N, CA, C and O atoms as CSV, one atom per row, in Angstrom:
chain,resi,resn,atom,element,x,y,z
A,1,MET,N,N,-42.426,153.266,58.071
A,1,MET,CA,C,-42.389,152.499,59.288
A,1,MET,C,C,-41.174,151.550,59.280
A,1,MET,O,O,-40.444,151.466,60.267
A,2,ILE,N,N,-40.973,150.858,58.189
A,2,ILE,CA,C,-39.856,149.903,58.102
A,2,ILE,C,C,-38.531,150.653,58.193
A,2,ILE,O,O,-37.606,150.186,58.857
A,3,GLN,N,N,-38.424,151.802,57.539
A,3,GLN,CA,C,-37.204,152.598,57.597
A,3,GLN,C,C,-36.929,153.055,59.032
A,3,GLN,O,O,-35.782,153.020,59.477
A,4,ALA,N,N,-37.949,153.477,59.750
A,4,ALA,CA,C,-37.772,153.920,61.145
A,4,ALA,C,C,-37.296,152.743,62.014
A,4,ALA,O,O,-36.472,152.926,62.910
A,5,TYR,N,N,-37.818,151.534,61.745
A,5,TYR,CA,C,-37.412,150.389,62.547
A,5,TYR,C,C,-35.980,149.972,62.236
A,5,TYR,O,O,-35.248,149.564,63.138
A,6,LYS,N,N,-35.571,150.069,60.972
A,6,LYS,CA,C,-34.181,149.788,60.615
A,6,LYS,C,C,-33.240,150.782,61.297
A,6,LYS,O,O,-32.202,150.385,61.826
A,7,GLU,N,N,-33.591,152.064,61.288
A,7,GLU,CA,C,-32.780,153.082,61.940
A,7,GLU,C,C,-32.730,152.864,63.445
A,7,GLU,O,O,-31.701,153.115,64.073
A,8,TYR,N,N,-33.808,152.409,64.017
A,8,TYR,CA,C,-33.880,152.111,65.452
A,8,TYR,C,C,-32.798,151.115,65.825
A,8,TYR,O,O,-32.094,151.322,66.814
A,9,TRP,N,N,-32.644,150.044,65.066
A,9,TRP,CA,C,-31.643,149.020,65.384
A,9,TRP,C,C,-30.265,149.431,64.932
A,9,TRP,O,O,-29.281,149.109,65.597
A,10,ARG,N,N,-30.164,150.136,63.817
A,10,ARG,CA,C,-28.840,150.556,63.341
A,10,ARG,C,C,-28.209,151.551,64.313
A,10,ARG,O,O,-26.988,151.562,64.468
A,11,ASN,N,N,-29.006,152.377,64.961
A,11,ASN,CA,C,-28.513,153.408,65.877
A,11,ASN,C,C,-28.700,153.014,67.323
A,11,ASN,O,O,-28.993,153.861,68.167
A,12,ILE,N,N,-28.533,151.738,67.618
A,12,ILE,CA,C,-28.814,151.222,68.982
A,12,ILE,C,C,-27.980,151.897,70.050
A,12,ILE,O,O,-28.417,151.978,71.198
A,13,THR,N,N,-26.794,152.385,69.717
A,13,THR,CA,C,-25.935,153.044,70.728
A,13,THR,C,C,-25.755,154.528,70.458
A,13,THR,O,O,-24.958,155.167,71.145
A,14,LEU,N,N,-26.448,155.101,69.502
A,14,LEU,CA,C,-26.297,156.515,69.168
A,14,LEU,C,C,-27.068,157.389,70.150
A,14,LEU,O,O,-28.280,157.231,70.303
A,15,MET,N,N,-26.382,158.297,70.807
A,15,MET,CA,C,-27.028,159.175,71.787
A,15,MET,C,C,-27.050,160.642,71.332
A,15,MET,O,O,-27.926,161.398,71.755
A,16,ASP,N,N,-26.118,161.052,70.491
A,16,ASP,CA,C,-25.979,162.485,70.177
A,16,ASP,C,C,-26.605,162.852,68.855
A,16,ASP,O,O,-25.937,163.393,67.974
A,17,ALA,N,N,-27.884,162.563,68.711
A,17,ALA,CA,C,-28.635,162.921,67.531
A,17,ALA,C,C,-30.095,163.183,67.951
A,17,ALA,O,O,-30.411,163.238,69.139
A,18,LYS,N,N,-30.958,163.341,66.964
A,18,LYS,CA,C,-32.375,163.584,67.250
A,18,LYS,C,C,-33.203,162.469,66.595
A,18,LYS,O,O,-32.742,161.797,65.673
A,19,ALA,N,N,-34.418,162.291,67.086
A,19,ALA,CA,C,-35.371,161.355,66.487
A,19,ALA,C,C,-36.746,162.012,66.485
A,19,ALA,O,O,-37.205,162.504,67.516
A,20,THR,N,N,-37.392,162.020,65.348
A,20,THR,CA,C,-38.730,162.603,65.237
A,20,THR,C,C,-39.743,161.706,65.915
A,20,THR,O,O,-39.429,160.603,66.360
A,21,ARG,N,N,-40.982,162.211,65.984
A,21,ARG,CA,C,-42.030,161.408,66.610
A,21,ARG,C,C,-42.229,160.089,65.891
A,21,ARG,O,O,-42.325,159.046,66.538
A,22,SER,N,N,-42.292,160.109,64.581
A,22,SER,CA,C,-42.503,158.842,63.850
A,22,SER,C,C,-41.308,157.910,64.000
A,22,SER,O,O,-41.475,156.692,64.055
A,23,GLN,N,N,-40.095,158.478,64.067
A,23,GLN,CA,C,-38.903,157.652,64.265
A,23,GLN,C,C,-38.899,157.034,65.670
A,23,GLN,O,O,-38.219,156.033,65.899
A,24,TYR,N,N,-39.638,157.611,66.595
A,24,TYR,CA,C,-39.738,157.047,67.959
A,24,TYR,C,C,-40.915,156.093,68.086
A,24,TYR,O,O,-40.749,154.990,68.607
A,25,TRP,N,N,-42.108,156.485,67.622
A,25,TRP,CA,C,-43.303,155.715,67.899
A,25,TRP,C,C,-43.446,154.459,67.027
A,25,TRP,O,O,-43.980,153.460,67.509
A,26,TRP,N,N,-43.001,154.467,65.797
A,26,TRP,CA,C,-43.135,153.255,64.973
A,26,TRP,C,C,-42.331,152.098,65.540
A,26,TRP,O,O,-42.842,150.979,65.591
A,27,PRO,N,N,-41.088,152.321,65.970
A,27,PRO,CA,C,-40.360,151.190,66.569
A,27,PRO,C,C,-40.983,150.727,67.884
A,27,PRO,O,O,-40.919,149.541,68.207
A,28,GLN,N,N,-41.581,151.634,68.643
A,28,GLN,CA,C,-42.244,151.209,69.893
A,28,GLN,C,C,-43.386,150.250,69.567
A,28,GLN,O,O,-43.534,149.206,70.202
A,29,LEU,N,N,-44.178,150.611,68.588
A,29,LEU,CA,C,-45.297,149.753,68.171
A,29,LEU,C,C,-44.775,148.430,67.615
A,29,LEU,O,O,-45.314,147.369,67.928
A,30,ALA,N,N,-43.745,148.489,66.805
A,30,ALA,CA,C,-43.175,147.267,66.226
A,30,ALA,C,C,-42.601,146.346,67.318
A,30,ALA,O,O,-42.724,145.125,67.216
A,31,ASN,N,N,-41.992,146.904,68.331
A,31,ASN,CA,C,-41.438,146.077,69.416
A,31,ASN,C,C,-42.530,145.347,70.176
A,31,ASN,O,O,-42.348,144.181,70.526
A,32,TYR,N,N,-43.654,145.988,70.442
A,32,TYR,CA,C,-44.771,145.304,71.108
A,32,TYR,C,C,-45.243,144.134,70.237
A,32,TYR,O,O,-45.543,143.049,70.737
A,33,LEU,N,N,-45.301,144.378,68.944
A,33,LEU,CA,C,-45.726,143.327,68.014
A,33,LEU,C,C,-44.716,142.182,67.985
A,33,LEU,O,O,-45.104,141.014,68.013
A,34,VAL,N,N,-43.432,142.507,67.930
A,34,VAL,CA,C,-42.377,141.481,67.901
A,34,VAL,C,C,-42.417,140.643,69.168
A,34,VAL,O,O,-42.376,139.415,69.103
A,35,LEU,N,N,-42.497,141.302,70.324
A,35,LEU,CA,C,-42.537,140.563,71.591
A,35,LEU,C,C,-43.801,139.704,71.712
A,35,LEU,O,O,-43.742,138.593,72.239
A,36,ALA,N,N,-44.940,140.205,71.231
A,36,ALA,CA,C,-46.178,139.421,71.274
A,36,ALA,C,C,-46.079,138.192,70.382
A,36,ALA,O,O,-46.479,137.099,70.782
A,37,ILE,N,N,-45.548,138.364,69.172
A,37,ILE,CA,C,-45.397,137.209,68.246
A,37,ILE,C,C,-44.393,136.208,68.808
A,37,ILE,O,O,-44.621,135.001,68.742
A,38,TYR,N,N,-43.278,136.700,69.363
A,38,TYR,CA,C,-42.276,135.793,69.943
A,38,TYR,C,C,-42.889,135.030,71.126
A,38,TYR,O,O,-42.695,133.822,71.261
A,39,GLY,N,N,-43.620,135.740,71.967
A,39,GLY,CA,C,-44.266,135.078,73.101
A,39,GLY,C,C,-45.293,134.045,72.691
A,39,GLY,O,O,-45.398,132.978,73.295
A,40,TRP,N,N,-46.049,134.373,71.657
A,40,TRP,CA,C,-47.062,133.414,71.155
A,40,TRP,C,C,-46.389,132.205,70.507
A,40,TRP,O,O,-46.801,131.069,70.740
A,41,ALA,N,N,-45.362,132.440,69.702
A,41,ALA,CA,C,-44.688,131.354,68.985
A,41,ALA,C,C,-43.925,130.416,69.938
A,41,ALA,O,O,-43.799,129.224,69.656
A,42,THR,N,N,-43.429,130.932,71.033
A,42,THR,CA,C,-42.646,130.106,71.955
A,42,THR,C,C,-43.445,129.711,73.202
A,42,THR,O,O,-42.896,129.107,74.122
A,43,HIS,N,N,-44.705,130.042,73.233
A,43,HIS,CA,C,-45.555,129.742,74.399
A,43,HIS,C,C,-44.951,130.288,75.678
A,43,HIS,O,O,-44.636,129.547,76.610
A,44,ILE,N,N,-44.799,131.601,75.698
A,44,ILE,CA,C,-44.122,132.273,76.804
A,44,ILE,C,C,-44.740,131.921,78.169
A,44,ILE,O,O,-44.033,131.896,79.176
A,45,GLU,N,N,-46.012,131.658,78.205
A,45,GLU,CA,C,-46.683,131.390,79.480
A,45,GLU,C,C,-46.161,130.124,80.173
A,45,GLU,O,O,-46.386,129.931,81.367
A,46,THR,N,N,-45.474,129.274,79.429
A,46,THR,CA,C,-44.964,128.041,80.035
A,46,THR,C,C,-43.656,128.254,80.786
A,46,THR,O,O,-43.288,127.432,81.625
A,47,TYR,N,N,-42.948,129.346,80.498
A,47,TYR,CA,C,-41.660,129.548,81.186
A,47,TYR,C,C,-41.538,130.927,81.847
A,47,TYR,O,O,-40.520,131.206,82.479
A,48,TYR,N,N,-42.551,131.795,81.718
A,48,TYR,CA,C,-42.464,133.124,82.325
A,48,TYR,C,C,-43.726,133.398,83.117
A,48,TYR,O,O,-44.828,133.296,82.578
A,49,ASP,N,N,-43.585,133.743,84.381
A,49,ASP,CA,C,-44.719,134.050,85.245
A,49,ASP,C,C,-44.890,135.575,85.262
A,49,ASP,O,O,-44.049,136.293,85.803
A,50,SER,N,N,-45.991,136.065,84.663
A,50,SER,CA,C,-46.205,137.504,84.557
A,50,SER,C,C,-46.559,138.143,85.886
A,50,SER,O,O,-46.400,139.352,86.048
A,51,VAL,N,N,-47.036,137.356,86.841
A,51,VAL,CA,C,-47.384,137.898,88.155
A,51,VAL,C,C,-46.124,138.269,88.934
A,51,VAL,O,O,-46.011,139.379,89.454
A,52,THR,N,N,-45.192,137.341,89.008
A,52,THR,CA,C,-43.934,137.609,89.729
A,52,THR,C,C,-42.884,138.213,88.824
A,52,THR,O,O,-41.824,138.622,89.298
A,53,GLU,N,N,-43.154,138.277,87.531
A,53,GLU,CA,C,-42.206,138.777,86.516
A,53,GLU,C,C,-40.856,138.061,86.610
A,53,GLU,O,O,-39.801,138.693,86.654
A,54,SER,N,N,-40.917,136.769,86.637
A,54,SER,CA,C,-39.682,135.980,86.704
A,54,SER,C,C,-39.860,134.719,85.848
A,54,SER,O,O,-40.976,134.305,85.532
A,55,PHE,N,N,-38.734,134.136,85.493
A,55,PHE,CA,C,-38.735,132.916,84.719
A,55,PHE,C,C,-38.994,131.737,85.650
A,55,PHE,O,O,-38.366,131.631,86.704
A,56,THR,N,N,-39.919,130.846,85.271
A,56,THR,CA,C,-40.211,129.673,86.091
A,56,THR,C,C,-39.264,128.521,85.765
A,56,THR,O,O,-38.959,127.700,86.630
A,57,LYS,N,N,-38.807,128.461,84.536
A,57,LYS,CA,C,-37.799,127.465,84.164
A,57,LYS,C,C,-37.006,128.052,83.007
A,57,LYS,O,O,-37.544,128.767,82.162
A,58,MET,N,N,-35.730,127.739,82.985
A,58,MET,CA,C,-34.859,128.260,81.933
A,58,MET,C,C,-34.850,127.276,80.772
A,58,MET,O,O,-34.723,126.065,80.950
A,59,SER,N,N,-34.988,127.833,79.593
A,59,SER,CA,C,-34.925,127.071,78.369
A,59,SER,C,C,-34.374,127.983,77.289
A,59,SER,O,O,-34.148,129.168,77.532
A,60,LEU,N,N,-34.156,127.446,76.106
A,60,LEU,CA,C,-33.653,128.231,75.011
A,60,LEU,C,C,-34.586,129.390,74.687
A,60,LEU,O,O,-34.093,130.504,74.507
A,61,PRO,N,N,-35.923,129.199,74.601
A,61,PRO,CA,C,-36.806,130.345,74.367
A,61,PRO,C,C,-36.731,131.393,75.470
A,61,PRO,O,O,-36.844,132.587,75.194
A,62,ALA,N,N,-36.540,130.958,76.731
A,62,ALA,CA,C,-36.441,131.913,77.832
A,62,ALA,C,C,-35.184,132.754,77.710
A,62,ALA,O,O,-35.220,133.962,77.946
A,63,VAL,N,N,-34.076,132.133,77.345
A,63,VAL,CA,C,-32.825,132.868,77.165
A,63,VAL,C,C,-32.967,133.829,75.962
A,63,VAL,O,O,-32.517,134.973,76.033
A,64,GLY,N,N,-33.579,133.376,74.885
A,64,GLY,CA,C,-33.820,134.232,73.732
A,64,GLY,C,C,-34.698,135.430,74.079
A,64,GLY,O,O,-34.457,136.545,73.615
A,65,PHE,N,N,-35.712,135.189,74.894
A,65,PHE,CA,C,-36.595,136.278,75.309
A,65,PHE,C,C,-35.832,137.271,76.172
A,65,PHE,O,O,-36.015,138.479,76.027
A,66,ALA,N,N,-34.989,136.786,77.058
A,66,ALA,CA,C,-34.212,137.664,77.941
A,66,ALA,C,C,-33.230,138.509,77.119
A,66,ALA,O,O,-33.087,139.707,77.363
A,67,ILE,N,N,-32.564,137.891,76.159
A,67,ILE,CA,C,-31.620,138.640,75.300
A,67,ILE,C,C,-32.353,139.678,74.469
A,67,ILE,O,O,-31.909,140.822,74.373
A,68,LEU,N,N,-33.469,139.291,73.869
A,68,LEU,CA,C,-34.275,140.226,73.081
A,68,LEU,C,C,-34.754,141.396,73.934
A,68,LEU,O,O,-34.705,142.545,73.495
A,69,THR,N,N,-35.206,141.118,75.119
A,69,THR,CA,C,-35.675,142.153,76.024
A,69,THR,C,C,-34.534,143.121,76.394
A,69,THR,O,O,-34.746,144.332,76.441
A,70,CYS,N,N,-33.366,142.607,76.648
A,70,CYS,CA,C,-32.215,143.467,76.977
A,70,CYS,C,C,-31.826,144.355,75.794
A,70,CYS,O,O,-31.540,145.539,75.972
A,71,LEU,N,N,-31.817,143.801,74.624
A,71,LEU,CA,C,-31.499,144.602,73.421
A,71,LEU,C,C,-32.537,145.695,73.191
A,71,LEU,O,O,-32.185,146.828,72.864
A,72,ILE,N,N,-33.813,145.357,73.359
A,72,ILE,CA,C,-34.868,146.353,73.205
A,72,ILE,C,C,-34.750,147.427,74.262
A,72,ILE,O,O,-34.975,148.603,73.976
A,73,TRP,N,N,-34.398,147.044,75.491
A,73,TRP,CA,C,-34.226,148.041,76.552
A,73,TRP,C,C,-33.139,149.033,76.174
A,73,TRP,O,O,-33.325,150.241,76.319
A,74,LEU,N,N,-32.000,148.533,75.689
A,74,LEU,CA,C,-30.896,149.418,75.308
A,74,LEU,C,C,-31.293,150.331,74.153
A,74,LEU,O,O,-31.023,151.532,74.190
A,75,ALA,N,N,-31.931,149.770,73.132
A,75,ALA,CA,C,-32.356,150.575,71.991
A,75,ALA,C,C,-33.404,151.597,72.416
A,75,ALA,O,O,-33.385,152.724,71.922
A,76,ASN,N,N,-34.311,151.242,73.310
A,76,ASN,CA,C,-35.310,152.193,73.795
A,76,ASN,C,C,-34.675,153.308,74.606
A,76,ASN,O,O,-35.098,154.460,74.513
A,77,PHE,N,N,-33.658,152.978,75.404
A,77,PHE,CA,C,-32.983,154.005,76.180
A,77,PHE,C,C,-32.356,155.047,75.271
A,77,PHE,O,O,-32.494,156.243,75.525
A,78,THR,N,N,-31.677,154.625,74.225
A,78,THR,CA,C,-31.009,155.591,73.349
A,78,THR,C,C,-31.994,156.354,72.474
A,78,THR,O,O,-31.792,157.542,72.220
A,79,ILE,N,N,-33.059,155.698,72.006
A,79,ILE,CA,C,-34.020,156.449,71.176
A,79,ILE,C,C,-34.812,157.434,72.017
A,79,ILE,O,O,-35.256,158.462,71.505
A,80,ARG,N,N,-34.996,157.143,73.287
A,80,ARG,CA,C,-35.660,158.113,74.182
A,80,ARG,C,C,-34.761,159.350,74.338
A,80,ARG,O,O,-35.244,160.482,74.361
A,81,ALA,N,N,-33.455,159.113,74.443
A,81,ALA,CA,C,-32.527,160.251,74.515
A,81,ALA,C,C,-32.599,161.069,73.242
A,81,ALA,O,O,-32.636,162.298,73.298
A,82,ARG,N,N,-32.620,160.406,72.096
A,82,ARG,CA,C,-32.723,161.137,70.815
A,82,ARG,C,C,-34.023,161.869,70.692
A,82,ARG,O,O,-34.057,162.977,70.155
A,83,ARG,N,N,-35.116,161.278,71.181
A,83,ARG,CA,C,-36.411,161.931,71.121
A,83,ARG,C,C,-36.432,163.173,72.018
A,83,ARG,O,O,-36.998,164.200,71.641
A,84,LEU,N,N,-35.826,163.085,73.186
A,84,LEU,CA,C,-35.715,164.268,74.058
A,84,LEU,C,C,-34.865,165.342,73.390
A,84,LEU,O,O,-35.170,166.528,73.517
A,85,HIS,N,N,-33.820,164.958,72.690
A,85,HIS,CA,C,-33.012,165.933,71.972
A,85,HIS,C,C,-33.836,166.659,70.919
A,85,HIS,O,O,-33.647,167.852,70.685
A,86,ASP,N,N,-34.751,165.931,70.287
A,86,ASP,CA,C,-35.597,166.555,69.245
A,86,ASP,C,C,-36.535,167.604,69.813
A,86,ASP,O,O,-36.966,168.508,69.098
A,87,THR,N,N,-36.853,167.488,71.100
A,87,THR,CA,C,-37.689,168.507,71.761
A,87,THR,C,C,-36.816,169.521,72.475
A,87,THR,O,O,-37.312,170.303,73.286
A,88,ASN,N,N,-35.517,169.518,72.184
A,88,ASN,CA,C,-34.524,170.437,72.743
A,88,ASN,C,C,-34.356,170.271,74.240
A,88,ASN,O,O,-34.228,171.254,74.971
A,89,ARG,N,N,-34.356,169.033,74.694
A,89,ARG,CA,C,-34.109,168.718,76.100
A,89,ARG,C,C,-32.911,167.777,76.193
A,89,ARG,O,O,-32.600,167.042,75.256
A,90,SER,N,N,-32.258,167.820,77.331
A,90,SER,CA,C,-31.143,166.942,77.584
A,90,SER,C,C,-31.630,165.537,77.834
A,90,SER,O,O,-32.755,165.343,78.296
A,91,ASN,N,N,-30.804,164.555,77.538
A,91,ASN,CA,C,-31.182,163.159,77.801
A,91,ASN,C,C,-31.206,162.859,79.308
A,91,ASN,O,O,-31.664,161.786,79.701
A,92,TRP,N,N,-30.743,163.743,80.131
A,92,TRP,CA,C,-30.828,163.558,81.571
A,92,TRP,C,C,-32.279,163.573,82.070
A,92,TRP,O,O,-32.557,163.125,83.183
A,93,TRP,N,N,-33.191,164.082,81.259
A,93,TRP,CA,C,-34.615,164.034,81.611
A,93,TRP,C,C,-35.117,162.614,81.765
A,93,TRP,O,O,-36.152,162.386,82.391
A,94,ILE,N,N,-34.397,161.655,81.203
A,94,ILE,CA,C,-34.790,160.234,81.340
A,94,ILE,C,C,-34.858,159.829,82.806
A,94,ILE,O,O,-35.594,158.910,83.167
A,95,LEU,N,N,-34.106,160.503,83.636
A,95,LEU,CA,C,-34.124,160.190,85.064
A,95,LEU,C,C,-35.496,160.375,85.697
A,95,LEU,O,O,-35.735,159.898,86.806
A,96,LEU,N,N,-36.398,161.063,85.004
A,96,LEU,CA,C,-37.760,161.211,85.531
A,96,LEU,C,C,-38.455,159.855,85.680
A,96,LEU,O,O,-39.427,159.737,86.427
A,97,TYR,N,N,-37.965,158.837,84.976
A,97,TYR,CA,C,-38.545,157.501,85.135
A,97,TYR,C,C,-38.392,156.988,86.566
A,97,TYR,O,O,-39.094,156.061,86.970
A,98,LEU,N,N,-37.489,157.579,87.326
A,98,LEU,CA,C,-37.284,157.153,88.708
A,98,LEU,C,C,-38.420,157.643,89.627
A,98,LEU,O,O,-38.593,157.125,90.730
A,99,LEU,N,N,-39.186,158.639,89.168
A,99,LEU,CA,C,-40.322,159.119,89.954
A,99,LEU,C,C,-41.528,158.265,89.650
A,99,LEU,O,O,-41.938,158.188,88.492
A,100,PRO,N,N,-42.108,157.624,90.633
A,100,PRO,CA,C,-43.279,156.784,90.363
A,100,PRO,C,C,-44.439,157.599,89.785
A,100,PRO,O,O,-44.683,158.729,90.208
A,101,ILE,N,N,-45.122,157.038,88.853
A,101,ILE,CA,C,-46.340,157.544,88.199
A,101,ILE,C,C,-46.120,158.858,87.447
A,101,ILE,O,O,-46.298,158.904,86.230
A,102,ILE,N,N,-45.734,159.926,88.153
A,102,ILE,CA,C,-45.645,161.241,87.507
A,102,ILE,C,C,-44.491,161.324,86.519
A,102,ILE,O,O,-44.614,162.006,85.501
A,103,GLY,N,N,-43.375,160.654,86.783
A,103,GLY,CA,C,-42.197,160.719,85.876
A,103,GLY,C,C,-42.513,160.161,84.502
A,103,GLY,O,O,-42.293,160.851,83.507
A,104,PRO,N,N,-43.029,158.916,84.403
A,104,PRO,CA,C,-43.393,158.394,83.083
A,104,PRO,C,C,-44.438,159.220,82.359
A,104,PRO,O,O,-44.408,159.322,81.133
A,105,VAL,N,N,-45.367,159.813,83.104
A,105,VAL,CA,C,-46.404,160.645,82.466
A,105,VAL,C,C,-45.774,161.881,81.851
A,105,VAL,O,O,-46.110,162.254,80.727
A,106,ILE,N,N,-44.861,162.522,82.577
A,106,ILE,CA,C,-44.187,163.720,82.040
A,106,ILE,C,C,-43.363,163.345,80.798
A,106,ILE,O,O,-43.393,164.064,79.799
A,107,LEU,N,N,-42.636,162.236,80.855
A,107,LEU,CA,C,-41.856,161.811,79.705
A,107,LEU,C,C,-42.737,161.455,78.514
A,107,LEU,O,O,-42.375,161.741,77.372
A,108,PHE,N,N,-43.875,160.842,78.761
A,108,PHE,CA,C,-44.809,160.524,77.686
A,108,PHE,C,C,-45.246,161.818,76.993
A,108,PHE,O,O,-45.332,161.867,75.766
A,109,ILE,N,N,-45.516,162.844,77.764
A,109,ILE,CA,C,-45.897,164.141,77.199
A,109,ILE,C,C,-44.767,164.703,76.354
A,109,ILE,O,O,-45.012,165.214,75.262
A,110,PHE,N,N,-43.511,164.617,76.848
A,110,PHE,CA,C,-42.366,165.061,76.066
A,110,PHE,C,C,-42.251,164.292,74.749
A,110,PHE,O,O,-41.938,164.870,73.708
A,111,PHE,N,N,-42.508,162.976,74.807
A,111,PHE,CA,C,-42.339,162.150,73.605
A,111,PHE,C,C,-43.409,162.426,72.553
A,111,PHE,O,O,-43.157,162.195,71.370
A,112,VAL,N,N,-44.577,162.902,72.925
A,112,VAL,CA,C,-45.618,163.209,71.943
A,112,VAL,C,C,-45.568,164.658,71.447
A,112,VAL,O,O,-46.287,165.025,70.517
A,113,MET,N,N,-44.717,165.475,72.070
A,113,MET,CA,C,-44.609,166.869,71.646
A,113,MET,C,C,-43.950,166.958,70.266
A,113,MET,O,O,-43.134,166.110,69.905
A,114,PRO,N,N,-44.306,167.979,69.509
A,114,PRO,CA,C,-43.680,168.137,68.173
A,114,PRO,C,C,-42.197,168.501,68.277
A,114,PRO,O,O,-41.706,168.930,69.321
A,115,SER,N,N,-41.522,168.316,67.175
A,115,SER,CA,C,-40.096,168.651,67.113
A,115,SER,C,C,-39.902,170.143,67.202
A,115,SER,O,O,-40.740,170.925,66.751
A,116,LYS,N,N,-38.775,170.533,67.795
A,116,LYS,CA,C,-38.387,171.936,67.814
A,116,LYS,C,C,-37.544,172.217,66.569
A,116,LYS,O,O,-36.637,171.445,66.261
A,117,PRO,N,N,-37.825,173.306,65.848
A,117,PRO,CA,C,-37.056,173.551,64.619
A,117,PRO,C,C,-35.575,173.792,64.866
A,117,PRO,O,O,-34.735,173.451,64.034
A,118,TYR,N,N,-35.258,174.385,66.017
A,118,TYR,CA,C,-33.865,174.644,66.327
A,118,TYR,C,C,-33.552,173.989,67.671
A,118,TYR,O,O,-34.262,174.186,68.657
A,119,SER,N,N,-32.506,173.228,67.684
A,119,SER,CA,C,-32.083,172.616,68.939
A,119,SER,C,C,-30.569,172.526,68.979
A,119,SER,O,O,-29.890,172.800,67.990
A,120,ARG,N,N,-30.057,172.144,70.117
A,120,ARG,CA,C,-28.588,172.016,70.288
A,120,ARG,C,C,-28.041,170.859,69.480
A,120,ARG,O,O,-26.854,170.848,69.153
A,121,TRP,N,N,-28.871,169.888,69.151
A,121,TRP,CA,C,-28.433,168.714,68.399
A,121,TRP,C,C,-28.856,168.910,66.954
A,121,TRP,O,O,-30.048,168.964,66.653
A,122,ARG,N,N,-27.902,169.016,66.079
A,122,ARG,CA,C,-28.176,169.346,64.682
A,122,ARG,C,C,-28.544,168.144,63.845
A,122,ARG,O,O,-29.291,168.280,62.876
A,123,TRP,N,N,-28.043,166.965,64.189
A,123,TRP,CA,C,-28.188,165.813,63.325
A,123,TRP,C,C,-29.384,164.965,63.706
A,123,TRP,O,O,-29.626,164.706,64.885
A,124,ASN,N,N,-30.125,164.536,62.706
A,124,ASN,CA,C,-31.182,163.565,62.909
A,124,ASN,C,C,-30.545,162.188,62.793
A,124,ASN,O,O,-29.501,162.048,62.155
A,125,GLN,N,N,-31.147,161.176,63.391
A,125,GLN,CA,C,-30.581,159.836,63.345
A,125,GLN,C,C,-30.469,159.296,61.945
A,125,GLN,O,O,-29.660,158.403,61.698
A,126,SER,N,N,-31.265,159.814,61.006
A,126,SER,CA,C,-31.188,159.382,59.621
A,126,SER,C,C,-29.930,159.907,58.928
A,126,SER,O,O,-29.450,159.318,57.960
A,127,ASP,N,N,-29.407,161.021,59.439
A,127,ASP,CA,C,-28.256,161.667,58.818
A,127,ASP,C,C,-26.940,161.021,59.217
A,127,ASP,O,O,-25.923,161.227,58.555
A,128,VAL,N,N,-26.947,160.259,60.270
A,128,VAL,CA,C,-25.689,159.719,60.818
A,128,VAL,C,C,-25.290,158.457,60.104
A,128,VAL,O,O,-24.261,157.863,60.427
């Protein structure tokens, strides 16, 4: 798990490789945990309104939360591309997120599918 999370951040901009299911899902779980701990430690409810999904007042914790969220978004974007490569699909499939409800469901199914033994992308993110 720790190795997968290190690779997740080390390969934050890597698009032309593959990522196995464990290399994808462990960092996703760890990110939820990191954001929950950060929110609890900084009392996120005092500066972020979850109903309107906007900041109610700007402070150092709010800026830190925004930066952390942007970095996680970028890392998630690239690891999703690598995960799609592992199922022998192009990273253009990410555009399915633009379809309400059905797009994320289809991508979730792709992300839980097993790896294909042969794909166009030869390198795993661990090899790079």
